[in-house]
Phi, psi and omega in degrees: 000085178256106177244128186270127179253127179274121182257112184241044180290149175304324177295314173299312173305324179299312184284330174299316186276006181054050183241071191301328181271356175066044177253000183260176180293345181305333185255007174264146178266168179301316189297311186292335182283339178272347179297144171233153178296148180288340180272358183292127176083005176274155175269151186251127174240139180275141181207181181235140179301136188270002193274316185228185185270004179291323178082041177294136181275144184230151169252120187251120178268120177245122173230135182049046179056033173222138173293114188253340179193146176232128177228163172288145185273112179296339177289347188288120175286354177270317184248350176049034179087008179254152172231152176282170182298322178296317178299321184289343180260016177302326181300319175295327180293328177277319184263013181298143181286340175268007178287135176286120181248002178236159182251137180265132185227131170248111182293159179308140180062006178280158179253343187237154176274142172239153183268140176229144170299151180303321179288326175301309182298319187289324175299317175306307183295319178292326179297311184298316179297307182298321175303309179296321176303311182294318178292331181255021186294135168234114177284308180224166175278192178289334176268004184078013176277141189293139180236307182054062186210162177240143172249019184282336175204165181233170184236133178230110179276159190252146177292343174281349181276152175277177182298318178297318176295311172307312177304313180296325180289320175297317184294323184294307178303323180292316179292335174281351174100006181285148178240350176260091176236115188229174176224147179296342176291338182263346188274000000 
């Protein structure tokens, strides 16, 4: 009873092909040959990690309107393509089932919270900022000197924001005409 058994194990294929390091096709299975990267066909957007003040650059891969991968950007002089464990988990922050996608809003004198879409909330904030700016706008003072400022709102930066975020907030409030701009680090 002589029956030949064909052994097609990857190690045997590797030895037959004289590929001791397993870098040739001898170690690939049919399934692995058919695999494609999840980033294939995805658009790449440049971003910055949201977690700390280091400012590590990220490449965000978007496919079919969904973030499929986030990697360190090798072109960044800051992080040179590396991310810490939190930065590497940024994709989970975006695609988490527990992520809040709506804004809770309690109207003046209301006793209950209502859910708003994010775009609606952003528009509401922008309308209120512009309204406060216009109501408190001062073109000139009593002596006719040009002011071009608003006293309708003030800005207070937070200690949990990094330098770049505080810088951008300062630029935003200054361009809107605000003069009362502070940061909790100075108070």
